N, C-alpha and C positions, 0 to 999 in steps of 0.2 A: 871659640865658637862665636858665629857672628850670626844674627837673625836679619833677614830682608822682608820688607812688605812685598808682596807679590800680587799683581794684578792679572786675572784670568778673565777672558770674554765668554768662556763656556761654562755654563752652569753645572753641566756634569762634570766637568775637570774640576771645578771649584768644590764640588761636593767630595770628590775624592781625596782632594787636599785635605779639607776639613776633617775627613775621616782618619786618614792615615799618617799625615805629616805631624810629627810630635818630636820633641826632644829624643836624640838617639837614631832617628832616622835619617839616611844619607839620600840626598835628591841631587841629582844632575839637572840643571836647569839651563836652557838657551833662552835669550830673550833681549829686549832693549831695557838698558838701565837708565835711571834717572837719580841724581843726587838732589836732595832736598835739604838745604842749610837753614838753620834758624837758631835764634837765641833763647834760651829758656828763661824761667822766672828768676834764676840765680844771676842772670847776665852772662851765662857761659854759652860759647858757641858750640853748637850740636850740629848732627848731620844724620840723616838716614838715607838708606839705598832702597829705591822701590824698581822692581822688575816687572816688565811687561812680559809675561810668560808665553813663549811660543811653541817650547817642548820642553817635556820633562821626562825623567827616568828614575825609577826608584832604584838606589844602589843596595841599600839594605834595610831592614826592618827592626823594629825596637821589639823588645820582649813584653813590653807594656801594653795593656789594653788601648783601643782607640779612644779618644775623647769622647766620641759620639757612639 
């Protein structure tokens, strides 16, 4: 499993993400990606993937309750 940082321009879409996206939820995302590389406090090279979301679709939902 991998986590991504997602940037969304729409406040309404951001609220949907906050409400329904959690561990166990499958989400298909289209957008533009950007890699952020950095050195952590231990001196190790790390990176994260940031996606500017242009389209998304839920593939399945978790049985857990939403976070909000």
